[in-house]
C-alpha positions, 0 to 999 in steps of 0.5 A: 379813253386812252389806249391801255398798255397792251393796246398801244403795244398792239398799235405799236407791232401793227406800225412794224408794217412799213405800209403804213407810212406816207414814204417808202420804208424797207424795215421797221425797228421799234425801241422800247422805254419806260414811257415811249415807243420809238420807231426807226423806219430808216429816213424818219423815226416816230416817238409815241407817248404811252398812256401813263400817269406816273404823277410826274408825268400824265400822258393818260388822254389823247389831248394829254399826249398831244399836248406833249408831243407839241411841247416835245417839237417845241423844246427841241426845235430849239436845239435841234431844229432840223431833227424835230420835223413835226406832230403827225397823226395815227389815223384809220384804225388800230388794225388798220394804222395809218401814220400821218393819215387822212381822217380822225386820229386816235394817236400823235407821234412826233416825227423826227429825222432818223440817226444811228442808235449808236451815235449817242455819246454814253455809246460812241464815247466822248473826246475833248474836242467834242467837250468843247463843242459841247460847251460852247453849244450849251452856253449859247442855248443858255444865254440866247434861247432860254426864256428866264422864269418869272420870280413871282410864278411857281419854279425856282423858288428854294421850296420848289427845288427841295421837293423833287431832292426830298423825292429823290430820298423817299422813293430810294429808301424802300429799296435798300435792305443793306444797313450800309447803304441806308446809313450812305443814304441818310448821310446824304441826305442830312448833307443835302438838307444842310447845304439846301438850308445854307444856299437857298438865299442864294437859289432865290437870289439867281431865281431874281437875277434871272438864272432860272430858265427853261432849260433842256432839263435832261443833259447827259451823255444819252442825249447827245448824238455825234452824228455826220460830223455834228453834235445834236442835242436832243430829247428834252424833257417835255413832261414837267416843267419844274423839271426843266424850269432849272437854274442853269448851273443844275442843268450843268450839273447833270452832264457833270455827273455823267462824266465823273460817273463815267469815270471821265473825271477830266473831261467833266472838268473841261465841260465845267470850265469851258462852259463857265468861260463862256457864260462867266457864271462863276458865282452859280458854282456855289450851287454845283456841288448840291446839284450834282449830287442830286443829279447823281441821286436821281440816277441812283433812283431810277436804278433802285425802281428798276431793282425793285420792279426786276430784281436786276442784280446790276441795278442794284450794284448801280445804286450802290455805285452811284451813292458812293459817286453822289458822297464824293461829290459831297467832298471838296478837293484841297483848296488852293489859290494857285496864279501862273508868272510868265510872260506872253508865249510862255505856254500858260493857257496851256498848262493850266488846261491840263491842271484845271482838268487833274486833279481838277480847278476852275480856272480864271483867264485874264485875257477872258475877263478882261473883255467880259468886263469891256462887254467883248466876247473872248476872241474879239480884237480891242484894238488897244495899243501896248499899254492902252486901253483895255491893257492900260492902268486903270483897266488892268487894275480893274482886271485882277481886281476883277478876278480876285473877286471871282476867286474869292467867290469860289474859295468860299465856295470850297472850289480850287483856283487857277488864275491864269495871267501873266502876273509880272507885276509884283501887287497883282501877285500881292492881291491874290495871295492875300485873297488866298490867305483871307479865304484860308486856302494855300497859295502857290505860284506856277512860274514859266520861265521860257527863252524869249526868242522862244516866246516871240516864235510862239507869239508870231504863230498865235498871231496868225491862228487867230483862234486865242483870247489873247492879243498880246503881240511882239510889241507887248512882249518887249514892253513886258519884258522892260517892265516885268518884275521878276519873283523876289526870294520870299515868293520864291518860296511859294513858287514851282516851275510849271513845266516839270 
């Protein structure tokens, strides 16, 4: 029989004795969550799972808790191998327990290296530099460490995707006494059902293409920490495989939503853009709005259940705020396609980085996509000469046609787009203008006029740093100066000075 919750609480109280451990401990601090106890001992932390069966998780027997502990270590070692150490037995007796002691185990714990609880990014706050690391680490994790779901298996099918979405509405509704809140929830349910029906073929296509993977499953700022000058990504969702075998767009939607909830809209857009730049999964953005609303409603459900259990007015306020956030997330920004116009070194990437964060847009960079088409990493050097190799006529046309195709897909999914490229040839600008008009979007040219001496200085400095995807050097700049086709009078009518 599993220990009752009160018995586990008694055991945890016993484990507050430093003498229960096989290493020196000065004091033990206990943190309780709704599904576990975490014992902080100084150098190490130990997590014990509560003997619960909540439907979506089942820790009701010792064997099930052991299996869940092993899964937790396996999954988290993909992202934090130095943090998750082992599954250790709790031996002896409940009255005199020994962690990692000899003899039969009556309980199990996950052993981890301890880091300060206040180091999580929901407490610390998050910076743009940290967002850059998060995007790179998460993208690399999705690309290299996440197993792909078998299309014939149980995960990732449209019906399976809908089940937790529908569950949110069923579990939130009983806790809403306010008619306006219930009406808002009903509207979100109608929107979600319509979006699911519209997107179901895309979900099935992505499952077949390998975009449903064994992800982290619970990627938000509370499960990210900054300790000893480095990022820690921890606490993968181990207890329900259906909630971690998900589309990678559902994974990033959680952190995108979390940042939006905290009023960090610019950082949410930054994370999204940098992750997309690493992965190239622009086609998947069609699903992002749907998944972001789902993630907001997951959090609303948790707050609603807490409000119902405790009568906590703050929890009920959180439900209302999250319903409002979910409603905002259903509403796209005005549809616009902006392109840049400027020679190498004119500041296009710096300015478009700011614009993609506020008011928000998906940015496409020719320097990155040109190399992606050639199978190269963004910072790889292709060795191409001026107007040759990757920068020859055929490769350039292929690059701009690819950018137009990506932009078309994003516009069809109601996402505003910025394309960062030189656009020094009229045909390139016409191609993107035609794309905008064909997909019902406004079109704008962001102009970057800069003195040639300034451009030369910037290009030389950028080459010394070696941290940008652009391979343009002074010879490339001279070629651009000789071959550029200036904006015409009719183009000037749709142009703004991007430096203003």
